[in-house]
MDTraj code that builds the backbone (N, CA, C; nanometers):
import mdtraj as md
import numpy as np

residues = "MET ALA LEU LYS GLY ARG ILE GLU TYR GLU ASP ALA ARG VAL ARG GLN GLU GLY SER PHE LYS LEU PHE LEU THR GLY PRO ASP SER LEU SER PHE LEU ILE GLU GLY PRO LEU HIS VAL ASP VAL PHE ARG MET ILE ILE LEU GLY GLU ASP ALA HIS LEU LEU SER SER GLU ASP GLU GLY TRP ARG ILE LEU HIS LYS GLY GLU ARG VAL ALA VAL ALA GLU TYR GLY VAL ASP ASN ILE SER PRO PHE LEU THR GLY LEU PHE ALA PHE PRO GLN TYR PHE ILE ARG ALA LEU ASP GLY GLU THR GLY PRO GLY GLU TYR GLY PHE SER TRP ASP ASP GLU PRO PHE THR CYS ARG ALA ALA ARG LYS GLN MET GLU PHE SER ILE SER GLN LYS ASN SER GLY ILE LYS ALA VAL TYR GLY GLY ARG LYS ASP PHE GLU ASN GLY PHE TYR PRO SER LYS ILE GLU ILE THR ASN ALA PRO GLY SER TRP ARG ILE THR LEU ASN ILE ASP ALA VAL ARG VAL ASN PRO GLN ILE PRO GLN SER VAL TRP LEU PRO GLU".split()
xyz = np.array([
    [-0.5448, -0.7254, 0.7162],
    [-0.4866, -0.8355, 0.6696],
    [-0.6050, -0.9316, 0.6227],
    [-0.5833, -0.9678, 0.4889],
    [-0.6790, -1.0910, 0.4312],
    [-0.6509, -1.2195, 0.3906],
    [-0.6887, -1.2812, 0.4312],
    [-0.7124, -1.4292, 0.3706],
    [-0.8073, -1.4962, 0.2738],
    [-0.7426, -1.5656, 0.1811],
    [-0.8034, -1.6314, 0.0760],
    [-0.7392, -1.7854, 0.0398],
    [-0.8880, -1.8397, 0.0175],
    [-0.8322, -2.0011, -0.0239],
    [-0.9875, -2.0655, 0.0212],
    [-0.9370, -2.2121, -0.0300],
    [-1.0660, -2.2910, 0.0115],
    [-1.1090, -2.3368, 0.1396],
    [-1.2132, -2.3576, 0.1821],
    [-1.2775, -2.3913, 0.3135],
    [-1.3484, -2.5679, 0.2756],
    [-1.3316, -2.7033, 0.3385],
    [-1.4214, -2.8104, 0.3348],
    [-1.4727, -2.8038, 0.4697],
    [-1.6177, -2.8435, 0.5011],
    [-1.6484, -2.8880, 0.6011],
    [-1.6752, -3.0802, 0.5766],
    [-1.6212, -3.1450, 0.6711],
    [-1.7117, -3.2774, 0.6928],
    [-1.7639, -3.3133, 0.7926],
    [-1.8608, -3.4082, 0.8175],
    [-1.9226, -3.4663, 0.9601],
    [-1.9574, -3.6255, 0.8725],
    [-2.0210, -3.6671, 0.9557],
    [-2.0371, -3.8307, 0.9447],
    [-2.1529, -3.8139, 0.7955],
    [-2.2519, -3.7126, 0.8291],
    [-2.3256, -3.7158, 0.6845],
    [-2.3192, -3.6448, 0.5610],
    [-2.2055, -3.5564, 0.5491],
    [-2.1828, -3.4576, 0.5014],
    [-2.0621, -3.4181, 0.4388],
    [-2.0171, -3.3806, 0.3440],
    [-1.8941, -3.3507, 0.3182],
    [-1.8604, -3.2219, 0.2007],
    [-1.8627, -3.0694, 0.2278],
    [-1.8928, -2.9508, 0.1268],
    [-1.7945, -2.8695, 0.1635],
    [-1.7635, -2.8533, 0.0351],
    [-1.6375, -2.7322, 0.0134],
    [-1.6496, -2.6157, -0.0853],
    [-1.6008, -2.5247, -0.0694],
    [-1.6690, -2.3917, -0.1311],
    [-1.4828, -2.2822, -0.0926],
    [-1.4832, -2.1591, -0.1197],
    [-1.4002, -2.0875, -0.1226],
    [-1.4150, -1.9611, 0.0141],
    [-1.3453, -1.8855, 0.0443],
    [-1.3200, -1.8802, 0.1609],
    [-1.2501, -1.7040, 0.1597],
    [-1.3197, -1.6044, 0.2196],
    [-1.2411, -1.4855, 0.1829],
    [-1.2454, -1.4147, 0.3582],
    [-1.1291, -1.3956, 0.4289],
    [-1.1641, -1.3203, 0.5710],
    [-1.0623, -1.1656, 0.5858],
    [-1.1139, -1.0727, 0.6465],
    [-1.1093, -0.9871, 0.6178],
    [-1.0774, -0.9889, 0.7486],
    [-0.9216, -0.8807, 0.8387],
    [-0.9095, -0.8775, 0.9410],
    [-0.8803, -0.7407, 0.9830],
    [-0.9288, -0.6614, 1.0127],
    [-0.9316, -0.5289, 1.0242],
    [-0.8672, -0.4895, 1.1946],
    [-0.9011, -0.6001, 1.2954],
    [-0.8458, -0.5409, 1.4143],
    [-0.9335, -0.6414, 1.5096],
    [-0.8819, -0.6817, 1.6883],
    [-0.9402, -0.7996, 1.7374],
    [-1.0481, -0.7744, 1.7288],
    [-1.1537, -0.6638, 1.6921],
    [-1.3458, -0.7043, 1.7061],
    [-1.3676, -0.6263, 1.5944],
    [-1.3000, -0.6886, 1.4039],
    [-1.3158, -0.5853, 1.3067],
    [-1.3072, -0.7397, 1.1985],
    [-1.4351, -0.8153, 1.1646],
    [-1.3990, -0.8842, 1.1314],
    [-1.4910, -0.9396, 1.0206],
    [-1.4620, -0.9497, 0.8677],
    [-1.5396, -1.0268, 0.7901],
    [-1.4865, -1.1249, 0.6849],
    [-1.6077, -1.2143, 0.7131],
    [-1.6199, -1.3898, 0.6655],
    [-1.6803, -1.4273, 0.5815],
    [-1.6686, -1.4599, 0.4476],
    [-1.7490, -1.5177, 0.3853],
    [-1.6883, -1.6633, 0.3067],
    [-1.8022, -1.7500, 0.3509],
    [-1.7820, -1.8651, 0.2447],
    [-1.9279, -1.8516, 0.0888],
    [-1.8118, -1.8814, 0.0097],
    [-1.8991, -1.9318, -0.1381],
    [-1.9035, -2.0756, -0.1776],
    [-2.0504, -2.1085, -0.2117],
    [-2.0438, -2.2659, -0.2630],
    [-2.0062, -2.2087, -0.4069],
    [-2.0556, -2.3273, -0.4693],
    [-2.0729, -2.3300, -0.6523],
    [-2.1206, -2.1851, -0.6775],
    [-2.0559, -2.1748, -0.7867],
    [-2.1078, -2.0722, -0.8721],
    [-2.1018, -1.9271, -0.7523],
    [-2.0105, -1.9096, -0.6868],
    [-2.0152, -1.7757, -0.6186],
    [-2.0925, -1.7690, -0.5708],
    [-2.1999, -1.8607, -0.5091],
    [-2.3108, -1.7970, -0.4129],
    [-2.2640, -1.8012, -0.2785],
    [-2.3217, -1.7314, -0.1884],
    [-2.2754, -1.7138, -0.0568],
    [-2.3669, -1.8320, 0.0627],
    [-2.2805, -1.8971, 0.1547],
    [-2.3180, -1.9895, 0.1666],
    [-2.3032, -1.9557, 0.3326],
    [-2.2521, -1.9136, 0.3525],
    [-2.2386, -1.8105, 0.5112],
    [-2.1233, -1.6656, 0.5038],
    [-2.2024, -1.5890, 0.6071],
    [-2.1479, -1.4693, 0.5728],
    [-2.1658, -1.4352, 0.7250],
    [-2.0047, -1.4062, 0.8007],
    [-2.0307, -1.3292, 0.9474],
    [-1.9689, -1.2321, 0.9535],
    [-1.9875, -1.0722, 0.9794],
    [-1.9167, -0.9386, 1.0265],
    [-1.9436, -1.0010, 1.1531],
    [-1.7845, -0.9102, 1.2005],
    [-1.8383, -0.8765, 1.3353],
    [-1.7817, -0.7304, 1.3615],
    [-1.8294, -0.6415, 1.4328],
    [-1.8430, -0.5451, 1.4503],
    [-1.7935, -0.4855, 1.6641],
    [-1.7103, -0.4417, 1.6899],
    [-1.7596, -0.4256, 1.8160],
    [-1.7725, -0.5566, 1.8880],
    [-1.8867, -0.5342, 1.9528],
    [-1.9286, -0.5911, 2.0577],
    [-2.0367, -0.7208, 1.9606],
    [-2.0767, -0.7293, 1.8825],
    [-2.1569, -0.8176, 1.8213],
    [-2.1514, -0.8907, 1.6423],
    [-2.1977, -0.9755, 1.6514],
    [-2.1018, -1.0561, 1.5210],
    [-2.2512, -1.0894, 1.5026],
    [-2.2739, -1.0780, 1.3395],
    [-2.3689, -1.0558, 1.2545],
    [-2.3862, -1.2027, 1.1684],
    [-2.4526, -1.3018, 1.1745],
    [-2.4402, -1.4086, 1.0981],
    [-2.5595, -1.4692, 0.9953],
    [-2.4877, -1.4991, 0.8993],
    [-2.5976, -1.5197, 0.7685],
    [-2.5457, -1.6249, 0.7052],
    [-2.6695, -1.7569, 0.6941],
    [-2.6059, -1.8633, 0.6233],
    [-2.7057, -1.8866, 0.5462],
    [-2.6954, -1.9679, 0.4116],
    [-2.8120, -1.9904, 0.3273],
    [-2.9686, -2.0516, 0.4030],
    [-2.9539, -2.0952, 0.4927],
    [-3.0544, -2.1924, 0.5763],
    [-3.1450, -2.0724, 0.6282],
    [-3.0799, -1.9257, 0.6541],
    [-3.1483, -1.8663, 0.7678],
    [-3.2332, -1.7523, 0.6898],
    [-3.3383, -1.6600, 0.7432],
    [-3.4422, -1.6160, 0.6983],
    [-3.3683, -1.4791, 0.6550],
    [-3.3106, -1.4414, 0.7300],
    [-3.2320, -1.2991, 0.7735],
    [-3.1138, -1.3167, 0.8889],
    [-3.0738, -1.1942, 0.8825],
    [-2.9269, -1.1609, 0.9717],
    [-2.9523, -1.2278, 1.0857],
    [-2.8541, -1.2930, 1.2146],
    [-2.8542, -1.3415, 1.2842],
    [-2.7738, -1.2560, 1.4298],
    [-2.7836, -1.1760, 1.5073],
    [-2.6929, -1.1102, 1.5464],
    [-2.6892, -1.1790, 1.7347],
    [-2.5546, -1.1575, 1.7325],
    [-2.4830, -1.2458, 1.8896],
    [-2.4257, -1.1246, 1.9327],
    [-2.4038, -1.1438, 2.0432],
    [-2.3303, -1.0428, 2.1263],
    [-2.2447, -1.0904, 2.1834],
    [-2.1184, -1.0572, 2.2203],
    [-1.9561, -1.0905, 2.2919],
    [-2.0530, -1.1973, 2.4034],
    [-2.0137, -1.3031, 2.4374],
    [-1.9993, -1.3894, 2.5009],
    [-2.1130, -1.5262, 2.4684],
    [-2.1587, -1.4784, 2.3961],
    [-2.2495, -1.6067, 2.3221],
    [-2.2092, -1.6631, 2.2544],
    [-2.2490, -1.8115, 2.1958],
    [-2.2194, -1.8664, 2.1423],
    [-2.3008, -1.9480, 2.0028],
    [-2.2785, -1.9987, 1.9136],
    [-2.3482, -2.0095, 1.7914],
    [-2.3443, -2.1908, 1.7750],
    [-2.4777, -2.1832, 1.7546],
    [-2.5189, -2.3262, 1.7002],
    [-2.5247, -2.3089, 1.5031],
    [-2.5140, -2.3960, 1.4257],
    [-2.5090, -2.4176, 1.3425],
    [-2.5929, -2.5354, 1.2681],
    [-2.7299, -2.5378, 1.2981],
    [-2.7715, -2.6845, 1.3102],
    [-2.7481, -2.7654, 1.1996],
    [-2.8104, -2.7129, 1.0612],
    [-2.7451, -2.7650, 0.9226],
    [-2.6279, -2.8389, 0.9209],
    [-2.4784, -2.8152, 1.0097],
    [-2.3596, -2.8351, 0.9953],
    [-2.3726, -2.9842, 1.1400],
    [-2.4430, -2.9508, 1.2169],
    [-2.3988, -3.0181, 1.3581],
    [-2.3318, -2.9071, 1.4508],
    [-2.2889, -2.8080, 1.3922],
    [-2.1377, -2.7408, 1.4933],
    [-2.2141, -2.6410, 1.6113],
    [-2.1639, -2.6693, 1.7330],
    [-2.2300, -2.5835, 1.8340],
    [-2.1353, -2.5465, 1.9472],
    [-2.1418, -2.4832, 2.0177],
    [-2.0403, -2.4074, 2.1053],
    [-1.9781, -2.3439, 2.0531],
    [-1.9667, -2.2915, 1.9595],
    [-1.8757, -2.1842, 1.8592],
    [-1.8988, -2.0811, 1.9341],
    [-1.7832, -2.0163, 1.9514],
    [-1.7818, -1.8302, 1.9214],
    [-1.7451, -1.7615, 1.8471],
    [-1.8255, -1.6842, 1.7811],
    [-1.7895, -1.6113, 1.6749],
    [-1.6700, -1.5563, 1.6253],
    [-1.6433, -1.5026, 1.7869],
    [-1.5807, -1.3736, 1.8330],
    [-1.3818, -1.4565, 1.8545],
    [-1.4050, -1.5668, 1.8489],
    [-1.2622, -1.6518, 1.7809],
    [-1.2756, -1.6212, 1.6779],
    [-1.3151, -1.6602, 1.5774],
    [-1.2902, -1.6605, 1.4154],
    [-1.1491, -1.6311, 1.4073],
    [-1.1225, -1.5174, 1.4062],
    [-0.9842, -1.4223, 1.3672],
    [-0.8969, -1.5077, 1.4299],
    [-0.9017, -1.5177, 1.5505],
    [-0.7860, -1.6116, 1.6478],
    [-0.7717, -1.7517, 1.5809],
    [-0.8298, -1.8157, 1.5749],
    [-0.8289, -1.9696, 1.5141],
    [-0.7586, -1.9587, 1.3462],
    [-0.7939, -1.8358, 1.2925],
    [-0.7649, -1.8121, 1.1449],
    [-0.6316, -1.7805, 1.1475],
    [-0.5867, -1.6608, 1.2448],
    [-0.4845, -1.6170, 1.2119],
    [-0.4406, -1.5426, 1.3326],
    [-0.3526, -1.6916, 1.4416],
    [-0.3515, -1.6602, 1.5857],
    [-0.2453, -1.5105, 1.5953],
    [-0.1340, -1.6048, 1.5142],
    [0.0089, -1.4542, 1.4652],
    [-0.0300, -1.3194, 1.5587],
    [-0.1515, -1.2548, 1.4802],
    [-0.2282, -1.1222, 1.4985],
    [-0.2635, -1.1442, 1.6981],
    [-0.3054, -1.2329, 1.7004],
    [-0.4051, -1.1960, 1.8229],
    [-0.3129, -1.2461, 1.9491],
    [-0.2461, -1.3358, 1.9487],
    [-0.1113, -1.3783, 2.0841],
    [-0.0150, -1.2951, 2.0816],
    [-0.0111, -1.2407, 2.1996],
    [0.1180, -1.1158, 2.2004],
    [0.1862, -1.1848, 2.3035],
    [0.1333, -1.3114, 2.4122],
    [0.2528, -1.3310, 2.4689],
    [0.1415, -1.4899, 2.5517],
    [0.2629, -1.5684, 2.5929],
    [0.2501, -1.6891, 2.6150],
    [0.2301, -1.6703, 2.7972],
    [0.1710, -1.7405, 2.8418],
    [0.1065, -1.7458, 3.0282],
    [0.2919, -1.7857, 3.0892],
    [0.3078, -1.8857, 3.0170],
    [0.4009, -1.9956, 3.0876],
    [0.3683, -2.1169, 3.0368],
    [0.4817, -2.2381, 3.0604],
    [0.5004, -2.3358, 3.0209],
    [0.3886, -2.4473, 3.0996],
    [0.2726, -2.5316, 3.0041],
    [0.1659, -2.6028, 3.0959],
    [0.1918, -2.7305, 3.1095],
    [0.3160, -2.7868, 3.0272],
    [0.3615, -2.9321, 2.9854],
    [0.5002, -2.9158, 2.8956],
    [0.5440, -3.0411, 2.8883],
    [0.6290, -3.0574, 2.7680],
    [0.5865, -3.0435, 2.6398],
    [0.6326, -2.8509, 2.5776],
    [0.6314, -2.8184, 2.4441],
    [0.4982, -2.7377, 2.4514],
    [0.4090, -2.7490, 2.5902],
    [0.3057, -2.7155, 2.5760],
    [0.3000, -2.5883, 2.6638],
    [0.2142, -2.4498, 2.5650],
    [0.2200, -2.2835, 2.6537],
    [0.0607, -2.2764, 2.6844],
    [0.0523, -2.2222, 2.7564],
    [-0.0877, -2.1530, 2.8125],
    [-0.1554, -2.0054, 2.7798],
    [-0.2074, -1.9813, 2.6987],
    [-0.2613, -1.7969, 2.6685],
    [-0.3726, -1.8088, 2.7101],
    [-0.4200, -1.6669, 2.7196],
    [-0.5613, -1.6392, 2.7567],
    [-0.5961, -1.5330, 2.6276],
    [-0.7417, -1.5458, 2.6046],
    [-0.7905, -1.4297, 2.5009],
    [-0.9234, -1.4311, 2.5456],
    [-1.0060, -1.3007, 2.5442],
    [-1.1209, -1.2933, 2.6094],
    [-1.1572, -1.3544, 2.7350],
    [-1.0679, -1.3590, 2.8018],
    [-1.0835, -1.4247, 2.9677],
    [-1.1217, -1.5632, 2.9174],
    [-1.1091, -1.6461, 2.7816],
    [-1.0987, -1.7741, 2.7947],
    [-0.9495, -1.8538, 2.7854],
    [-0.9288, -1.9570, 2.8596],
    [-0.8042, -2.0264, 2.8293],
    [-0.7705, -2.0859, 2.6873],
    [-0.6487, -2.0894, 2.6919],
    [-0.6232, -2.1915, 2.5671],
    [-0.4645, -2.2697, 2.5872],
    [-0.5148, -2.3222, 2.5399],
    [-0.3319, -2.4156, 2.5133],
    [-0.2664, -2.4448, 2.3553],
    [-0.1465, -2.3891, 2.3532],
    [-0.0417, -2.4046, 2.2357],
    [0.0039, -2.5230, 2.2762],
    [0.0446, -2.6234, 2.1638],
    [0.1433, -2.6800, 2.1731],
    [0.1985, -2.7009, 2.0243],
    [0.3380, -2.7414, 2.0218],
    [0.4178, -2.7055, 1.9319],
    [0.4503, -2.8434, 1.8967],
    [0.4711, -2.8671, 1.7624],
    [0.5253, -3.0242, 1.7133],
    [0.6100, -2.9937, 1.6051],
    [0.7010, -2.9327, 1.6879],
    [0.8628, -2.9437, 1.5768],
    [0.9119, -3.0007, 1.4775],
    [0.8935, -3.1601, 1.4897],
    [0.9113, -3.2395, 1.3678],
    [0.8323, -3.2169, 1.3162],
    [0.7523, -3.1938, 1.2975],
    [0.6220, -3.1796, 1.1301],
    [0.6344, -3.0148, 1.1335],
    [0.6916, -2.9332, 1.1879],
    [0.6859, -2.8065, 1.1778],
    [0.5243, -2.7421, 1.1889],
    [0.3983, -2.7954, 1.3048],
    [0.3177, -2.7832, 1.3092],
    [0.3140, -2.7580, 1.4745],
    [0.1839, -2.6600, 1.5129],
    [0.1320, -2.6122, 1.5959],
    [-0.0158, -2.6247, 1.6210],
    [-0.0717, -2.6585, 1.7113],
    [-0.2277, -2.6341, 1.7660],
    [-0.2181, -2.5269, 1.8575],
    [-0.4049, -2.5392, 1.8501],
    [-0.4622, -2.4127, 1.9533],
    [-0.5437, -2.4902, 1.9907],
    [-0.5798, -2.5140, 2.1292],
    [-0.7348, -2.5570, 2.2092],
    [-0.8185, -2.4851, 2.2869],
    [-0.8983, -2.4591, 2.3189],
    [-0.9843, -2.4040, 2.3694],
    [-1.0621, -2.5396, 2.4620],
    [-0.9906, -2.5014, 2.6030],
    [-1.0635, -2.5702, 2.6800],
    [-1.2271, -2.5925, 2.6811],
    [-1.2483, -2.4952, 2.7064],
    [-1.3977, -2.4772, 2.7509],
    [-1.5136, -2.5085, 2.6306],
    [-1.4839, -2.5165, 2.4801],
    [-1.5513, -2.5492, 2.4172],
    [-1.4904, -2.6897, 2.3317],
    [-1.3917, -2.7376, 2.3740],
    [-1.3638, -2.8354, 2.3361],
    [-1.2580, -2.8379, 2.1366],
    [-1.3326, -2.6713, 2.1654],
    [-1.2737, -2.6643, 1.9811],
    [-1.1020, -2.7079, 1.9733],
    [-1.0408, -2.7658, 1.8681],
    [-0.8698, -2.7597, 1.8645],
    [-0.8601, -2.7087, 1.7247],
    [-0.7662, -2.6256, 1.6916],
    [-0.7427, -2.5765, 1.5391],
    [-0.5846, -2.6494, 1.5624],
    [-0.5302, -2.7196, 1.4136],
    [-0.4255, -2.8031, 1.4157],
    [-0.3546, -2.7054, 1.2573],
    [-0.2310, -2.6289, 1.2786],
    [-0.1615, -2.5767, 1.1547],
    [-0.0386, -2.6149, 1.1209],
    [-0.0401, -2.6280, 0.9825],
    [0.0749, -2.6584, 0.9124],
    [0.0696, -2.5895, 0.7912],
    [0.1698, -2.6737, 0.6905],
    [0.1620, -2.5953, 0.5532],
    [0.3000, -2.4592, 0.5503],
    [0.3907, -2.4704, 0.6379],
    [0.4198, -2.3431, 0.6824],
    [0.4850, -2.2996, 0.5698],
    [0.4519, -2.1598, 0.5268],
    [0.4521, -2.0589, 0.3727],
    [0.5701, -1.9859, 0.4067],
    [0.6764, -1.9150, 0.3943],
    [0.7861, -1.7958, 0.3886],
    [0.6832, -1.6739, 0.3372],
    [0.6683, -1.6158, 0.4112],
    [0.5684, -1.4432, 0.3631],
    [0.6522, -1.3616, 0.4487],
    [0.6517, -1.2557, 0.3313],
    [0.7800, -1.0885, 0.4334],
    [0.8978, -1.1639, 0.5034],
    [0.8996, -1.0833, 0.6310],
    [0.9383, -1.1571, 0.7027],
    [0.9534, -1.2895, 0.7888],
    [0.8121, -1.3229, 0.7724],
    [0.7708, -1.4132, 0.8775],
    [0.7135, -1.5355, 0.7848],
    [0.6463, -1.5970, 0.8212],
    [0.5134, -1.7688, 0.7863],
    [0.4562, -1.7290, 0.8027],
    [0.3416, -1.7828, 0.7269],
    [0.1971, -1.8551, 0.7889],
    [0.2066, -1.9818, 0.7694],
    [0.0942, -2.0327, 0.8405],
    [0.0505, -2.1960, 0.8106],
    [-0.0728, -2.1547, 0.7124],
    [-0.0415, -2.2457, 0.5685],
    [-0.1300, -2.2878, 0.4772],
    [-0.2659, -2.3826, 0.5069],
    [-0.2738, -2.4354, 0.6022],
    [-0.3913, -2.5271, 0.6180],
    [-0.4046, -2.5389, 0.7539],
    [-0.5280, -2.5196, 0.7928],
    [-0.5658, -2.5338, 0.9261],
    [-0.6707, -2.6254, 0.9506],
    [-0.6982, -2.7188, 1.0116],
    [-0.7688, -2.8308, 1.0387],
    [-0.8271, -2.7599, 1.1798],
    [-0.9818, -2.7557, 1.2020],
    [-1.0194, -2.7168, 1.3022],
    [-1.1617, -2.8367, 1.3626],
    [-1.1240, -2.8720, 1.4735],
    [-1.2282, -2.9321, 1.5195],
    [-1.2520, -2.9693, 1.6585],
    [-1.3974, -2.9957, 1.7257],
    [-1.4671, -3.0518, 1.8121],
    [-1.3852, -3.1692, 1.8679],
    [-1.3729, -3.1580, 2.0425],
    [-1.3085, -3.2718, 2.1221],
    [-1.3990, -3.4063, 2.0511],
    [-1.4707, -3.4252, 2.0427],
    [-1.5537, -3.5663, 2.0216],
    [-1.5156, -3.5806, 1.8775],
    [-1.4310, -3.4832, 1.8203],
    [-1.4224, -3.5459, 1.6385],
    [-1.5625, -3.5379, 1.5436],
    [-1.6619, -3.5407, 1.6364],
    [-1.7376, -3.5323, 1.5150],
    [-1.7700, -3.4584, 1.4164],
    [-1.7172, -3.3677, 1.3739],
    [-1.6796, -3.2468, 1.2510],
    [-1.5179, -3.2134, 1.2232],
    [-1.4940, -3.1441, 1.1049],
    [-1.4117, -3.0682, 1.0928],
    [-1.4296, -2.9786, 0.9858],
    [-1.3105, -2.8767, 0.9886],
    [-1.3264, -2.7565, 0.9143],
    [-1.1787, -2.7802, 0.8871],
    [-1.1860, -2.7289, 0.7210],
    [-1.0214, -2.7492, 0.6780],
    [-1.0347, -2.6159, 0.6584],
    [-0.9098, -2.5278, 0.6076],
    [-0.9348, -2.3955, 0.5771],
    [-0.7674, -2.4483, 0.5239],
    [-0.7963, -2.4192, 0.3485],
    [-0.6335, -2.4245, 0.3014],
    [-0.6207, -2.2518, 0.2581],
    [-0.5185, -2.1740, 0.2937],
    [-0.5093, -2.0819, 0.2236],
    [-0.4151, -2.0713, 0.1161],
    [-0.4792, -1.9967, 0.0454],
    [-0.3917, -2.0036, -0.1057],
    [-0.3564, -1.8541, -0.0894],
    [-0.4031, -1.7227, -0.0267],
    [-0.3038, -1.5685, -0.0518],
    [-0.3608, -1.5239, 0.0256],
    [-0.2243, -1.4045, 0.1226],
    [-0.2286, -1.3579, 0.2297],
    [-0.1954, -1.2097, 0.2013],
    [-0.2470, -1.1089, 0.2266],
    [-0.2507, -0.9838, 0.2225],
    [-0.2352, -0.9101, 0.3685],
    [-0.1004, -0.8230, 0.3542],
    [-0.1180, -0.7469, 0.4674],
    [-0.1809, -0.5567, 0.3767],
    [-0.2698, -0.5063, 0.4909],
    [-0.2973, -0.3933, 0.4553],
    [-0.3773, -0.3844, 0.3156],
    [-0.4308, -0.5092, 0.2612],
    [-0.5518, -0.4664, 0.1257],
    [-0.6302, -0.3570, 0.1680],
    [-0.6925, -0.3826, 0.0137],
    [-0.7981, -0.2324, -0.0445],
    [-0.9338, -0.2942, 0.0228],
    [-0.9576, -0.2574, 0.0959],
    [-1.1628, -0.3542, 0.1809],
    [-1.1852, -0.2961, 0.1357],
    [-1.3102, -0.3839, 0.0123],
    [-1.4308, -0.3381, 0.0264],
    [-1.5653, -0.2566, 0.1239],
    [-1.5856, -0.1207, 0.0910],
    [-1.6745, -0.1095, 0.1924],
    [-1.8108, -0.2198, 0.2085],
    [-1.8500, -0.2847, 0.1157],
    [-1.9246, -0.3916, 0.1037],
    [-1.9447, -0.4681, 0.2254],
    [-1.8327, -0.4856, 0.2743],
    [-1.8275, -0.6389, 0.3585],
    [-1.8794, -0.6083, 0.5111],
    [-1.8662, -0.4704, 0.4555],
    [-1.8905, -0.4309, 0.6432],
    [-2.0516, -0.3759, 0.6382],
    [-2.0515, -0.3918, 0.5214],
    [-2.2117, -0.3194, 0.5839],
    [-2.3383, -0.4261, 0.5688],
    [-2.3936, -0.5156, 0.6806],
    [-2.4599, -0.6204, 0.6613],
    [-2.6227, -0.5814, 0.5786],
    [-2.7150, -0.6516, 0.5138],
    [-2.7975, -0.5701, 0.4072],
    [-2.9051, -0.6058, 0.5223],
])
top = md.Topology()
chain = top.add_chain()
for i, resn in enumerate(residues, 1):
    res = top.add_residue(resn, chain, resSeq=i)
    for name in ("N", "CA", "C"):
        top.add_atom(name, md.element.get_by_symbol(name[0]), res)
traj = md.Trajectory(xyz[None], top)
């Protein structure tokens, strides 16, 4: 699966935007690239199995995180995020196989990677949200677009519990079984 579009980050200090490309080839294989102006890499993440390789424009080299570790990106004030949940938040349809049951009106629980999540539907607006209790991260999905025999949300807003930052993904294109360049899986 491949997603492509625009990304925006906003907190009390700064607002930045750029484009992104995400390639998802399995629950443990993902490539995520954020580009700023003039197609300059701002952030790159590659997940292969139990390791996440991260490189931001502020880093001197690749950082490697192992399954269970969480990342903090100091220049953006983002912390307590598991890079291994990127695929789940970006394209939940691929990961969620079954819900554990209703936990409240219109609210369902599920687990991914031994982490508890809550999924809530807002039928009037054709939106739904997914939140992770342990980190306080919440994603709200909207802008339903028909795609083949299903649909995908064209807008995803991801926030932390205090609401001190927001990441918005506007998805312009989705591809199933795309040709993926070998270079996206080879961290330099």
